KOLGUVEX-488002 format. One record per residue (C-alpha): residue number from 1; residue in three letters; chain; x, y, z. Coordinates in steps of 0.5 Angstrom, whole numbers, plus 500, padded with zeros to 3 digits. Layout:
> n; res; chain; u; v; w
> NUM; ALA; A; X; Y; Z
...
//
This chain:
> n; res; chain; u; v; w
> 1; MET; A; 500; 500; 500
> 2; ASP; A; 503; 507; 498
> 3; LYS; A; 502; 513; 501
> 4; ASN; A; 496; 516; 497
> 5; THR; A; 492; 509; 499
> 6; LEU; A; 493; 510; 506
> 7; ILE; A; 491; 518; 506
> 8; GLY; A; 485; 515; 502
> 9; LEU; A; 483; 510; 507
> 10; GLY; A; 484; 515; 513
> 11; LEU; A; 479; 520; 509
> 12; ILE; A; 474; 515; 508
> 13; ALA; A; 474; 513; 516
> 14; LEU; A; 474; 520; 518
> 15; ILE; A; 468; 521; 513
> 16; VAL; A; 464; 515; 516
> 17; ILE; A; 466; 517; 523
> 18; GLY; A; 463; 524; 522
> 19; PHE; A; 457; 522; 519
> 20; GLY; A; 455; 517; 525
> 21; ILE; A; 456; 523; 529
> 22; TYR; A; 452; 528; 525
> 23; MET; A; 446; 523; 524
> 24; ARG; A; 446; 521; 532
> 25; PRO; A; 439; 522; 535
> 26; SER; A; 439; 528; 540
> 27; GLN; A; 437; 526; 547
> 28; GLU; A; 430; 529; 546
> 29; GLU; A; 429; 524; 540
> 30; GLN; A; 432; 518; 544
> 31; LEU; A; 427; 520; 550
> 32; ALA; A; 421; 520; 545
> 33; ASN; A; 423; 514; 542
> 34; GLN; A; 423; 510; 549
> 35; ARG; A; 416; 513; 550
> 36; TYR; A; 414; 510; 544
> 37; GLN; A; 417; 503; 546
> 38; ASP; A; 414; 504; 553
> 39; SER; A; 407; 505; 550
> 40; LEU; A; 407; 499; 545
> 41; PHE; A; 409; 495; 551
> 42; LYS; A; 403; 497; 555
> 43; VAL; A; 398; 496; 549
> 44; GLU; A; 401; 489; 548
> 45; MET; A; 400; 488; 555
> 46; ALA; A; 393; 490; 556
> 47; LYS; A; 391; 486; 550
> 48; HIS; A; 395; 480; 553
> 49; THR; A; 391; 481; 560
> 50; ALA; A; 384; 481; 556
> 51; ASP; A; 386; 475; 552
> 52; SER; A; 388; 471; 559
> 53; ILE; A; 382; 474; 563
> 54; ALA; A; 377; 471; 557
> 55; TYR; A; 381; 464; 557
> 56; MET; A; 381; 464; 565
> 57; LYS; A; 373; 466; 566
> 58; ARG; A; 371; 459; 564
> 59; ASP; A; 369; 457; 572
> 60; SER; A; 368; 463; 577
> 61; SER; A; 366; 459; 583
> 62; LYS; A; 373; 459; 586
> 63; THR; A; 378; 464; 585
> 64; ALA; A; 386; 465; 586
> 65; THR; A; 390; 471; 585
> 66; VAL; A; 396; 470; 580
> 67; ALA; A; 401; 475; 576
> 68; ILE; A; 400; 477; 569
> 69; GLY; A; 404; 481; 565
> 70; LYS; A; 409; 485; 569
> 71; ASP; A; 405; 489; 575
> 72; THR; A; 398; 486; 573
> 73; THR; A; 394; 482; 577
> 74; THR; A; 387; 479; 577
> 75; ALA; A; 383; 473; 579
> 76; ILE; A; 383; 467; 576
> 77; SER; A; 379; 460; 577
> 78; ASP; A; 382; 454; 580
> 79; SER; A; 381; 450; 574
> 80; ALA; A; 385; 455; 570
> 81; LYS; A; 390; 455; 575
> 82; LYS; A; 390; 447; 574
> 83; ALA; A; 391; 448; 567
> 84; ILE; A; 397; 452; 568
> 85; ASN; A; 400; 447; 573
> 86; ILE; A; 399; 442; 568
> 87; GLN; A; 403; 446; 563
> 88; GLN; A; 408; 447; 568
> 89; PHE; A; 409; 441; 572
> 90; GLY; A; 406; 435; 567
> 91; SER; A; 404; 429; 571
> 92; PHE; A; 406; 433; 578
> 93; ALA; A; 400; 438; 577
> 94; ASP; A; 396; 436; 583
> 95; ALA; A; 403; 438; 587
> 96; GLY; A; 403; 444; 584
> 97; ALA; A; 398; 448; 589
> 98; GLY; A; 398; 447; 596
> 99; THR; A; 399; 451; 603
> 100; ASN; A; 406; 451; 606
> 101; GLU; A; 406; 447; 612
> 102; PHE; A; 412; 445; 617
> 103; VAL; A; 413; 438; 621
> 104; THR; A; 418; 437; 626
> 105; LEU; A; 423; 432; 627
> 106; GLU; A; 427; 432; 633
> 107; ASN; A; 431; 429; 639
> 108; ASP; A; 435; 432; 645
> 109; LEU; A; 440; 435; 640
> 110; VAL; A; 437; 437; 634
> 111; LYS; A; 431; 440; 632
> 112; LEU; A; 429; 439; 624
> 113; ILE; A; 423; 443; 621
> 114; ILE; A; 421; 440; 615
> 115; SER; A; 417; 444; 610
> 116; THR; A; 412; 441; 605
> 117; LYS; A; 414; 445; 600
> 118; GLY; A; 419; 442; 597
> 119; GLY; A; 419; 436; 602
> 120; LYS; A; 426; 439; 605
> 121; VAL; A; 429; 441; 611
> 122; PHE; A; 427; 448; 612
> 123; SER; A; 431; 449; 618
> 124; ALA; A; 436; 446; 623
> 125; GLN; A; 437; 448; 630
> 126; LEU; A; 443; 445; 635
> 127; LYS; A; 439; 445; 641
> 128; LYS; A; 445; 445; 646
> 129; TYR; A; 449; 451; 642
> 130; GLN; A; 447; 459; 641
> 131; THR; A; 449; 464; 637
> 132; TYR; A; 454; 470; 639
> 133; ASP; A; 448; 474; 641
> 134; SER; A; 445; 469; 645
> 135; LEU; A; 440; 467; 640
> 136; PRO; A; 438; 459; 638
> 137; LEU; A; 443; 457; 633
> 138; MET; A; 440; 455; 626
> 139; LEU; A; 445; 452; 621
> 140; PHE; A; 441; 455; 616
> 141; GLN; A; 433; 457; 615
> 142; GLY; A; 428; 460; 611
> 143; ASP; A; 426; 460; 603
> 144; SER; A; 433; 461; 601
> 145; THR; A; 435; 454; 602
> 146; ILE; A; 434; 449; 596
> 147; PHE; A; 434; 442; 596
> 148; GLY; A; 430; 438; 591
> 149; LEU; A; 431; 434; 585
> 150; GLU; A; 431; 436; 577
> 151; LEU; A; 427; 431; 574
> 152; PRO; A; 426; 430; 566
> 153; THR; A; 419; 428; 564
> 154; ASN; A; 416; 425; 558
> 155; GLU; A; 412; 432; 557
> 156; ASN; A; 419; 435; 555
> 157; ARG; A; 420; 439; 561
> 158; VAL; A; 424; 439; 567
> 159; VAL; A; 420; 439; 574
> 160; LYS; A; 424; 442; 580
> 161; THR; A; 421; 438; 586
> 162; ASN; A; 423; 444; 590
> 163; ASP; A; 417; 448; 588
> 164; LEU; A; 412; 442; 589
> 165; TYR; A; 408; 440; 595
> 166; PHE; A; 409; 434; 599
> 167; VAL; A; 404; 430; 603
> 168; PRO; A; 407; 429; 610
> 169; SER; A; 406; 422; 614
> 170; SER; A; 405; 426; 621
> 171; LYS; A; 406; 433; 624
> 172; GLU; A; 411; 432; 629
> 173; GLU; A; 416; 426; 631
> 174; TYR; A; 421; 426; 637
> 175; ALA; A; 426; 421; 638
> 176; SER; A; 427; 419; 645
> 177; GLY; A; 430; 413; 650
> 178; SER; A; 431; 407; 645
> 179; HIS; A; 426; 410; 640
> 180; PRO; A; 428; 413; 633
> 181; ALA; A; 423; 418; 630
> 182; SER; A; 421; 418; 622
> 183; ILE; A; 417; 422; 618
> 184; SER; A; 415; 421; 610
> 185; MET; A; 414; 426; 605
> 186; ARG; A; 411; 424; 599
> 187; LEU; A; 410; 428; 592
> 188; ASN; A; 405; 425; 588
> 189; ALA; A; 405; 424; 581
> 190; GLY; A; 399; 420; 579
> 191; LYS; A; 396; 413; 581
> 192; ASP; A; 402; 409; 584
> 193; LYS; A; 407; 414; 582
> 194; TYR; A; 411; 418; 587
> 195; VAL; A; 417; 421; 590
> 196; GLU; A; 418; 420; 597
> 197; TYR; A; 423; 423; 602
> 198; ILE; A; 424; 419; 609
> 199; TYR; A; 427; 422; 614
> 200; THR; A; 429; 418; 621
> 201; LEU; A; 433; 421; 627
> 202; ASP; A; 436; 417; 633
> 203; PRO; A; 436; 419; 640
> 204; ASN; A; 442; 423; 642
> 205; SER; A; 445; 423; 635
> 206; TYR; A; 447; 429; 630
> 207; VAL; A; 446; 424; 624
> 208; ALA; A; 439; 424; 620
> 209; GLY; A; 438; 418; 616
> 210; PHE; A; 435; 420; 609
> 211; LYS; A; 432; 415; 604
> 212; LEU; A; 430; 417; 597
> 213; ASN; A; 425; 413; 594
> 214; THR; A; 422; 413; 587
> 215; VAL; A; 416; 409; 585
> 216; GLY; A; 413; 409; 578
> 217; MET; A; 418; 414; 575
> 218; ASN; A; 420; 410; 570
> 219; LYS; A; 413; 411; 567
> 220; ILE; A; 415; 419; 567
> 221; ILE; A; 422; 420; 566
> 222; PRO; A; 424; 419; 559
> 223; ASP; A; 427; 412; 557
> 224; ASN; A; 434; 415; 554
> 225; THR; A; 435; 418; 561
> 226; SER; A; 440; 415; 565
> 227; SER; A; 441; 420; 571
> 228; PHE; A; 438; 426; 574
> 229; ASP; A; 440; 432; 578
> 230; MET; A; 439; 433; 586
> 231; GLU; A; 441; 440; 588
> 232; TRP; A; 442; 443; 595
> 233; GLN; A; 443; 450; 596
> 234; MET; A; 443; 454; 603
> 235; ASN; A; 445; 461; 605
> 236; LEU; A; 450; 460; 612
> 237; PRO; A; 448; 465; 617
> 238; ARG; A; 453; 469; 621
> 239; VAL; A; 453; 465; 628
> 240; GLU; A; 460; 468; 631
> 241; LYS; A; 462; 474; 634
> 242; ASN; A; 468; 475; 629
> 243; MET; A; 465; 475; 622
> 244; VAL; A; 472; 476; 618
> 245; ALA; A; 474; 469; 622
> 246; GLU; A; 468; 466; 621
> 247; ARG; A; 468; 467; 613
> 248; ALA; A; 475; 465; 613
> 249; ALA; A; 474; 458; 616
> 250; THR; A; 467; 457; 612
> 251; THR; A; 468; 453; 605
> 252; MET; A; 466; 446; 602
> 253; TYR; A; 469; 440; 604
> 254; PHE; A; 468; 433; 600
> 255; LYS; A; 471; 426; 600
> 256; TYR; A; 471; 422; 594
> 257; MET; A; 470; 415; 595
> 258; ASP; A; 476; 411; 597
> 259; ASP; A; 480; 417; 597
> 260; GLU; A; 482; 423; 601
> 261; VAL; A; 478; 429; 603
> 262; ASP; A; 479; 436; 599
> 263; TRP; A; 476; 443; 600
> 264; LEU; A; 474; 449; 596
> 265; SER; A; 478; 456; 597
> 266; GLU; A; 477; 459; 604
> 267; THR; A; 479; 466; 601
> 268; LYS; A; 475; 467; 595
> 269; ASP; A; 469; 465; 591
> 270; ASP; A; 471; 458; 588
> 271; SER; A; 467; 452; 584
> 272; LYS; A; 469; 445; 582
> 273; PRO; A; 466; 439; 578
> 274; LEU; A; 467; 433; 582
> 275; VAL; A; 468; 428; 576
> 276; THR; A; 468; 421; 580
> 277; LYS; A; 464; 418; 585
> 278; VAL; A; 463; 423; 591
> 279; ASN; A; 462; 420; 598
> 280; TRP; A; 460; 426; 602
> 281; VAL; A; 460; 434; 601
> 282; ALA; A; 460; 438; 607
> 283; MET; A; 458; 446; 608
> 284; LYS; A; 463; 447; 613
> 285; GLN; A; 462; 453; 618
> 286; GLN; A; 467; 455; 623
> 287; TYR; A; 465; 451; 628
> 288; PHE; A; 459; 447; 625
> 289; THR; A; 457; 443; 619
> 290; SER; A; 452; 440; 615
> 291; VAL; A; 454; 434; 611
> 292; LEU; A; 450; 430; 606
> 293; ILE; A; 453; 423; 605
> 294; SER; A; 451; 418; 600
> 295; GLU; A; 452; 410; 602
> 296; SER; A; 454; 408; 595
> 297; GLY; A; 456; 415; 592
> 298; PHE; A; 454; 420; 588
> 299; ASP; A; 456; 419; 581
> 300; ARG; A; 458; 426; 580
> 301; ALA; A; 458; 433; 583
> 302; THR; A; 459; 440; 582
> 303; VAL; A; 460; 445; 588
> 304; THR; A; 460; 452; 589
> 305; THR; A; 461; 458; 594
> 306; ARG; A; 460; 465; 593
> 307; THR; A; 460; 471; 598
> 308; ASP; A; 456; 477; 599
> 309; LYS; A; 461; 481; 602
> 310; THR; A; 456; 487; 603
> 311; SER; A; 452; 482; 608
> 312; ASP; A; 453; 482; 615
> 313; LYS; A; 448; 477; 616
> 314; ASN; A; 450; 471; 611
> 315; VAL; A; 457; 468; 611
> 316; ARG; A; 457; 465; 605
> 317; ASN; A; 452; 461; 600
> 318; MET; A; 454; 454; 598
> 319; THR; A; 451; 450; 592
> 320; SER; A; 452; 443; 591
> 321; VAL; A; 449; 439; 585
> 322; PHE; A; 449; 432; 585
> 323; THR; A; 448; 427; 579
> 324; LEU; A; 444; 420; 581
> 325; PRO; A; 443; 414; 577
> 326; PHE; A; 437; 412; 574
> 327; ASN; A; 436; 405; 572
> 328; HIS; A; 429; 405; 569
> 329; ILE; A; 426; 400; 574
> 330; GLU; A; 419; 401; 578
> 331; ASN; A; 422; 402; 585
> 332; GLN; A; 429; 405; 586
> 333; SER; A; 432; 407; 593
> 334; TYR; A; 438; 412; 594
> 335; ALA; A; 440; 411; 602
> 336; MET; A; 443; 417; 604
> 337; ARG; A; 445; 421; 611
> 338; PHE; A; 445; 428; 614
> 339; TYR; A; 450; 430; 619
> 340; PHE; A; 448; 437; 622
> 341; GLY; A; 452; 438; 628
> 342; PRO; A; 459; 441; 631
> 343; ASN; A; 466; 441; 628
> 344; HIS; A; 468; 436; 634
> 345; TYR; A; 473; 432; 633
> 346; GLN; A; 471; 425; 637
> 347; THR; A; 464; 427; 634
> 348; LEU; A; 465; 427; 627
> 349; LYS; A; 470; 421; 628
> 350; LYS; A; 464; 417; 630
> 351; VAL; A; 460; 418; 624
> 352; LYS; A; 462; 412; 620
> 353; THR; A; 460; 408; 613
> 354; ILE; A; 455; 402; 614
> 355; ASP; A; 460; 397; 614
> 356; ASN; A; 464; 401; 619
> 357; ARG; A; 469; 404; 615
> 358; ASP; A; 472; 411; 617
> 359; LEU; A; 468; 417; 613
> 360; LEU; A; 474; 422; 615
> 361; LEU; A; 469; 427; 617
> 362; GLU; A; 474; 430; 622
> 363; LYS; A; 478; 432; 617
> 364; GLN; A; 474; 438; 616
> 365; ILE; A; 477; 441; 623
> 366; PRO; A; 484; 444; 620
> 367; LEU; A; 489; 441; 625
> 368; GLY; A; 495; 443; 621
> 369; TRP; A; 499; 438; 616
> 370; GLY; A; 504; 433; 617
> 371; ILE; A; 507; 433; 623
> 372; PHE; A; 503; 439; 626
> 373; GLY; A; 497; 435; 625
> 374; TRP; A; 500; 429; 628
> 375; VAL; A; 502; 432; 634
> 376; ASN; A; 495; 435; 635
> 377; ARG; A; 491; 428; 633
> 378; TYR; A; 495; 424; 638
> 379; PHE; A; 497; 428; 643
> 380; VAL; A; 494; 435; 644
> 381; ILE; A; 487; 433; 643
> 382; ILE; A; 488; 427; 647
> 383; PHE; A; 491; 430; 653
> 384; PHE; A; 486; 436; 652
> 385; ASN; A; 480; 432; 653
> 386; PHE; A; 483; 428; 659
> 387; LEU; A; 483; 435; 662
> 388; SER; A; 476; 437; 660
> 389; GLY; A; 473; 431; 663
> 390; PHE; A; 475; 434; 670
> 391; ASN; A; 470; 440; 668
> 392; TRP; A; 475; 445; 670
> 393; ASN; A; 474; 452; 667
> 394; TYR; A; 478; 452; 660
> 395; GLY; A; 483; 457; 662
> 396; ILE; A; 485; 453; 668
> 397; ILE; A; 486; 447; 663
> 398; ILE; A; 490; 451; 658
> 399; LEU; A; 494; 453; 664
> 400; ILE; A; 495; 446; 666
> 401; MET; A; 497; 444; 659
> 402; THR; A; 502; 449; 659
> 403; ILE; A; 505; 447; 665
> 404; VAL; A; 505; 439; 663
> 405; ILE; A; 508; 441; 656
> 406; LYS; A; 514; 446; 659
> 407; VAL; A; 516; 440; 663
> 408; LEU; A; 516; 435; 658
> 409; LEU; A; 520; 440; 654
> 410; LEU; A; 525; 441; 660
> 411; PRO; A; 531; 437; 657
> 412; LEU; A; 531; 441; 651
> 413; THR; A; 530; 448; 654
> 414; PHE; A; 536; 446; 659
> 415; LYS; A; 540; 444; 653
> 416; SER; A; 538; 450; 649
> 417; PHE; A; 540; 455; 655
> 418; LYS; A; 546; 452; 657
> 419; SER; A; 548; 453; 649
> 420; GLN; A; 546; 460; 650
> 421; ALA; A; 551; 461; 656
> 422; LYS; A; 557; 458; 653
> 423; MET; A; 555; 463; 647
> 424; LYS; A; 555; 469; 652
> 425; VAL; A; 562; 467; 655
> 426; LEU; A; 565; 467; 648
> 427; LYS; A; 561; 474; 646
> 428; PRO; A; 567; 478; 648
> 429; GLU; A; 572; 474; 644
> 430; VAL; A; 567; 474; 638
> 431; GLU; A; 566; 482; 639
> 432; GLU; A; 574; 482; 638
> 433; LEU; A; 574; 478; 632
> 434; ASN; A; 568; 482; 629
> 435; ALA; A; 573; 488; 630
> 436; LYS; A; 579; 485; 628
> 437; PHE; A; 576; 483; 621
> 438; LYS; A; 571; 489; 620
> 439; ASP; A; 572; 489; 613
> 440; GLU; A; 573; 482; 611
> 441; PRO; A; 566; 478; 613
> 442; LEU; A; 569; 472; 610
> 443; GLU; A; 575; 472; 614
> 444; LYS; A; 571; 474; 620
> 445; GLN; A; 566; 468; 619
> 446; LYS; A; 572; 463; 618
> 447; ALA; A; 575; 466; 625
> 448; THR; A; 569; 465; 629
> 449; MET; A; 568; 458; 627
> 450; ALA; A; 575; 456; 628
> 451; LEU; A; 574; 459; 635
> 452; TYR; A; 567; 455; 637
> 453; LYS; A; 571; 449; 634
> 454; LYS; A; 577; 450; 639
> 455; ALA; A; 573; 452; 645
> 456; GLY; A; 568; 446; 644
> 457; VAL; A; 562; 450; 643
> 458; ASN; A; 556; 448; 638
> 459; PRO; A; 553; 455; 635
> 460; MET; A; 547; 451; 633
> 461; GLY; A; 546; 448; 640
> 462; GLY; A; 541; 453; 642
> 463; CYS; A; 537; 453; 635
> 464; ILE; A; 536; 445; 635
> 465; PRO; A; 533; 444; 641
> 466; MET; A; 528; 450; 639
> 467; LEU; A; 527; 447; 632
> 468; LEU; A; 525; 441; 636
> 469; GLN; A; 520; 445; 640
> 470; MET; A; 517; 448; 634
> 471; PRO; A; 512; 443; 632
> 472; ILE; A; 508; 444; 638
> 473; LEU; A; 508; 451; 638
> 474; ILE; A; 505; 451; 631
> 475; ALA; A; 500; 445; 633
> 476; MET; A; 497; 450; 638
> 477; PHE; A; 497; 455; 633
> 478; ARG; A; 492; 451; 629
> 479; PHE; A; 489; 447; 635
> 480; PHE; A; 486; 453; 639
> 481; PRO; A; 482; 457; 634
> 482; ALA; A; 479; 450; 631
> 483; SER; A; 477; 448; 638
> 484; ILE; A; 469; 448; 639
> 485; GLU; A; 470; 447; 646
> 486; LEU; A; 473; 454; 647
> 487; ARG; A; 467; 457; 644
> 488; GLN; A; 463; 462; 649
> 489; GLN; A; 467; 459; 655
> 490; HIS; A; 469; 465; 660
> 491; PHE; A; 475; 466; 663
> 492; LEU; A; 477; 472; 667
> 493; TRP; A; 476; 478; 662
> 494; ALA; A; 475; 474; 656
> 495; THR; A; 468; 472; 655
> 496; ASP; A; 469; 467; 649
> 497; LEU; A; 476; 464; 649
> 498; SER; A; 475; 462; 642
> 499; THR; A; 475; 469; 639
> 500; TYR; A; 478; 475; 641
> 501; ASP; A; 478; 478; 648
> 502; SER; A; 476; 486; 648
> 503; ILE; A; 478; 491; 654
> 504; TYR; A; 476; 497; 650
> 505; ASN; A; 473; 498; 643
> 506; PHE; A; 475; 504; 639
> 507; GLY; A; 468; 505; 635
> 508; PHE; A; 473; 505; 629
> 509; SER; A; 478; 500; 625
> 510; VAL; A; 485; 502; 626
> 511; PRO; A; 489; 499; 619
> 512; MET; A; 493; 493; 621
> 513; TYR; A; 490; 492; 628
> 514; GLY; A; 483; 492; 629
> 515; ASP; A; 477; 496; 632
> 516; HIS; A; 479; 494; 639
> 517; ILE; A; 484; 492; 644
> 518; SER; A; 486; 485; 646
> 519; LEU; A; 489; 484; 653
> 520; PHE; A; 491; 477; 652
> 521; THR; A; 495; 479; 646
> 522; LEU; A; 498; 485; 649
> 523; LEU; A; 501; 481; 654
> 524; MET; A; 503; 476; 650
> 525; THR; A; 507; 481; 645
> 526; ILE; A; 510; 485; 652
> 527; SER; A; 512; 478; 654
> 528; THR; A; 515; 476; 647
> 529; LEU; A; 519; 483; 647
> 530; LEU; A; 522; 481; 654
> 531; TYR; A; 524; 474; 652
> 532; THR; A; 527; 477; 645
> 533; ARG; A; 531; 482; 649
> 534; MET; A; 534; 477; 654
> 535; THR; A; 536; 472; 648
> 536; MET; A; 539; 478; 645
> 537; GLN; A; 544; 478; 651
> 538; PHE; A; 547; 471; 649
> 539; THR; A; 548; 472; 642
> 540; ALA; A; 552; 477; 637
> 541; GLN; A; 548; 480; 632
> 542; SER; A; 548; 485; 627
> 543; SER; A; 544; 492; 629
> 544; GLN; A; 539; 490; 623
> 545; MET; A; 538; 483; 625
> 546; LYS; A; 536; 486; 632
> 547; TRP; A; 531; 491; 629
> 548; MET; A; 528; 485; 626
> 549; SER; A; 527; 481; 632
> 550; TYR; A; 524; 486; 636
> 551; LEU; A; 519; 488; 630
> 552; MET; A; 516; 481; 629
> 553; PRO; A; 513; 481; 636
> 554; ILE; A; 510; 488; 634
> 555; VAL; A; 507; 485; 627
> 556; PHE; A; 504; 479; 631
> 557; LEU; A; 501; 484; 635
> 558; GLY; A; 496; 486; 629
> 559; VAL; A; 495; 479; 627
> 560; PHE; A; 493; 476; 634
> 561; ASN; A; 489; 482; 636
> 562; ASN; A; 483; 478; 632
> 563; TYR; A; 485; 471; 634
> 564; SER; A; 483; 466; 639
> 565; ALA; A; 484; 469; 646
> 566; GLY; A; 485; 462; 648
> 567; LEU; A; 491; 462; 643
> 568; SER; A; 494; 469; 646
> 569; TYR; A; 493; 466; 653
> 570; TYR; A; 497; 460; 652
> 571; TYR; A; 503; 464; 648
> 572; PHE; A; 503; 469; 654
> 573; LEU; A; 503; 463; 659
> 574; ALA; A; 509; 459; 655
> 575; ASN; A; 513; 466; 655
> 576; MET; A; 512; 467; 663
> 577; PHE; A; 514; 459; 664
> 578; THR; A; 520; 460; 660
> 579; PHE; A; 522; 466; 664
> 580; GLY; A; 521; 462; 670
> 581; GLN; A; 525; 456; 667
> 582; GLN; A; 531; 461; 666
> 583; TYR; A; 531; 463; 673
> 584; LEU; A; 532; 456; 675
> 585; PHE; A; 537; 454; 670
> 586; LYS; A; 541; 460; 673
> 587; LEU; A; 542; 457; 679
> 588; PHE; A; 545; 450; 676
> 589; ILE; A; 549; 453; 671
> 590; ASP; A; 555; 457; 673
> 591; GLU; A; 558; 461; 668
> 592; LYS; A; 565; 462; 671
> 593; LYS; A; 566; 454; 671
> 594; ILE; A; 563; 454; 663
> 595; HIS; A; 569; 459; 662
> 596; LEU; A; 574; 455; 665
> 597; GLN; A; 572; 449; 661
> 598; ILE; A; 572; 453; 655
> 599; GLN; A; 579; 455; 656
> 600; GLU; A; 581; 448; 658
> 601; ASN; A; 578; 446; 651
> 602; LYS; A; 582; 451; 648
> 603; LYS; A; 589; 448; 650
> 604; LYS; A; 587; 441; 648
> 605; PRO; A; 591; 439; 641
> 606; THR; A; 587; 440; 635
> 607; LYS; A; 584; 433; 633
> 608; ALA; A; 587; 430; 627
> 609; LYS; A; 583; 431; 621
> 610; SER; A; 579; 424; 618
> 611; SER; A; 581; 421; 612
> 612; PHE; A; 574; 423; 609
> 613; GLN; A; 576; 431; 611
> 614; GLN; A; 583; 430; 608
> 615; ARG; A; 580; 427; 601
> 616; LEU; A; 575; 433; 601
> 617; GLU; A; 580; 438; 602
> 618; GLU; A; 585; 435; 597
> 619; ALA; A; 579; 435; 592
> 620; ALA; A; 578; 443; 594
> 621; LYS; A; 585; 444; 592
> 622; SER; A; 585; 441; 586
> 623; ARG; A; 579; 446; 584
> 624; GLY; A; 584; 452; 586
> 625; TYR; A; 581; 452; 593
> 626; LYS; A; 586; 454; 599
> 627; PRO; A; 584; 452; 606
> 628; PRO; A; 584; 458; 611
> 629; ARG; A; 591; 459; 615
> 630; LYS; A; 590; 457; 623
//
């Protein structure tokens, strides 16, 4: 393309753009056109309304109110409404009209309200728990809950049972003593054709049996259909004091058949198709969970979480869509179970398969991965439950746990303190080397290591015992925020050890800190700073490292200010017992004797190099490396 062609194309483009701007209707013309379109819509709606009324006035003996068009209502006959139901629901037309009623299924732990509309569990109340503001604790409730089948029919439509009315077998059932309670909800679709939900509840149990029966559905569902979907959706209401922490711990967990447990993201909206058999799906909150278990497994499932961050009432919206196989037989049953209850380790662990295999529901409790989870499962939880059996205040239980753990770690702590004492004795000589090799960092490091070796001091001797204690410290970091036992337990000024304690509320939020002052966190931070200062006396560190060591507790002040008060209380106690231990260690460790021992070690002849070390040095020399002079 030459220059003239480019200029011509550019002019054409300008003409087209200019013509479009010139011919664009004005704002008055646009409004006039919109009014014209609105008038046309009203004429069409009036015609539609007149035709609908003429059609529906065949039987005026009984009437019901329905919506026609956008905002128009009129009275129509029962027969007309039935015609609409037949058009919408086909074989299930008789179940399309009814009155929503509620039936109750409960025991001493759980109260389930079941709605005749949809035959679903309308609400689930845990009777031994309350919300943070002392209201009855509902895992979910209201019409926002969806539970139903999506059934394809021979009438070329998909019927959603959540919109239809079931017939209950009774109004109320209570499980007590050794007698379970059971309620049947039946959705009729003609003679000898129905869908049935059977709910059962054993005494003193959080598990509700759920059996889905399809009778005669092979005459309604098309022959080329081998499965249908079941949808379960709910808005999880806020039940905890700390909405941010509750939302961060709320997500969906699921387990594949004969496989491990997995979950969706806890920090963002997430969705995942589960393309192989699924054993169970859980809508897990911070301290409570709702689980649907299939004895034979769901063929497939899709799980989704969504968060309305503008809402201060609902934590998250959870949706699960399951695929159930259909074998085109007269009677087909699907055995399932619900778990509506607390995230309590032993309680979840007791729920097993029908052949007594582990369901791993307890994996919903975030106890940490690897060694940290092992420490919690095989030591902390067992010991914590043992102490809980004495019915002491949980603040006292945490105190006793801290004492026992510190005693068990005493040998490692003593070894670490002794190593620090040796480093303190050598500190003047290390500082001399630092001054001598101020501008030669490599030589300074070599000379310092030579000094440690000559004196028989291991510079890592204080670090290794501390590293061995880290699994317990990190395990506690996971244990306390996940322990429902601490929920709403009072101790001193803390009204709930499972969430933050507050001695003063600002009325506004401070960035990186919060809207309150947690006294346990403040005490933990002060004690950590004192411990850091005391540790610095034993080590020679650069000013930058010292600054970082003091900065970290300040950073954690903002993090822990919104954490479990039980966790901050434990770390504060651990720091205080460490101070006490170090005071006792000073009574048994004489720094003068340590100094004399180090001087004696220096006088000992240097040990001959091993053959392995000699071979390493020879290999290094062959590559041009020269060992440091002694």
